[in-house]
VMD Tcl script that draws the C-alpha trace (Angstrom):
set ca {
  {19.99 144.30 291.54}
  {22.42 146.66 289.88}
  {23.64 143.87 287.61}
  {20.11 143.19 286.33}
  {19.44 146.87 285.64}
  {22.74 147.12 283.72}
  {21.87 144.04 281.65}
  {18.36 145.36 280.98}
  {19.71 148.75 279.90}
  {22.28 147.12 277.58}
  {19.66 144.89 275.98}
  {17.27 147.80 275.45}
  {20.04 149.78 273.78}
  {20.63 146.88 271.39}
  {16.99 146.88 270.29}
  {15.62 144.23 272.64}
  {12.72 146.05 274.26}
  {9.63 145.05 276.20}
  {6.79 144.01 273.92}
  {9.03 142.54 271.23}
  {8.99 138.80 270.72}
  {12.03 137.26 272.43}
  {13.22 133.79 271.53}
  {15.68 131.00 272.14}
  {16.29 128.34 269.49}
  {17.60 124.87 270.28}
  {19.34 123.42 267.25}
  {17.37 120.59 265.68}
  {14.65 120.61 268.36}
  {12.67 123.85 268.12}
  {12.42 127.12 269.99}
  {10.83 129.00 272.88}
  {9.17 132.35 272.16}
  {8.02 134.96 274.70}
  {5.75 138.03 274.43}
  {3.64 136.41 271.71}
  {0.26 138.07 271.19}
  {-0.99 136.27 268.10}
  {-0.22 133.54 265.59}
  {-0.43 135.27 262.21}
  {0.70 132.53 259.81}
  {1.15 128.79 260.20}
  {2.39 126.00 257.95}
  {4.89 123.17 258.32}
  {7.60 125.38 256.76}
  {6.81 128.87 258.15}
  {5.25 130.38 261.26}
  {4.77 134.09 261.98}
  {4.33 135.12 265.61}
  {3.35 138.71 266.44}
  {4.11 140.62 269.60}
  {3.03 143.98 270.91}
  {5.89 145.51 268.92}
  {6.73 143.70 265.71}
  {6.80 140.05 264.76}
  {9.13 137.16 263.98}
  {9.01 134.76 261.05}
  {10.22 131.24 261.79}
  {11.27 129.13 258.81}
  {12.24 125.47 258.74}
  {10.93 121.96 258.21}
  {8.25 119.95 260.00}
  {7.28 122.95 262.14}
  {4.42 122.74 264.62}
  {3.20 124.58 267.68}
  {3.97 122.65 270.84}
  {2.44 125.04 273.37}
  {0.83 128.46 273.17}
  {-0.32 129.95 276.47}
  {-0.15 133.31 278.28}
  {2.22 134.91 275.78}
  {4.60 131.96 275.57}
  {4.87 129.63 272.60}
  {7.03 126.67 271.70}
  {7.73 125.83 268.08}
  {8.77 122.25 267.42}
  {10.69 121.08 264.37}
  {13.89 121.88 262.52}
  {14.17 125.69 262.69}
  {16.50 126.97 259.97}
  {15.91 130.72 260.27}
  {14.25 133.31 262.50}
  {13.93 136.90 261.31}
  {12.27 139.99 262.72}
  {9.39 141.41 260.72}
  {8.69 144.96 261.88}
}
mol new
graphics top color blue
foreach p $ca { graphics top sphere $p radius 0.5 }
foreach p [lrange $ca 0 end-1] q [lrange $ca 1 end] { graphics top cylinder $p $q radius 0.2 }
display resetview
């Protein structure tokens, strides 16, 4: 358990805190987003997902929402850029 608490502390110090949208992008396939509260903007080239603290803007081509349930969302398509919008 000590390892997990050290990792959590290190991530929090780097600005990754509970309530912020966390994400993993798979090149050419899409991405998985956690802590999503709301879908603020949606088009085939840009999606904005908001969390409890801040938001992320996903830009790319042929974007779509694959799944959105219980704070988790998948974005399908060719993701070119993800940036935090605070």
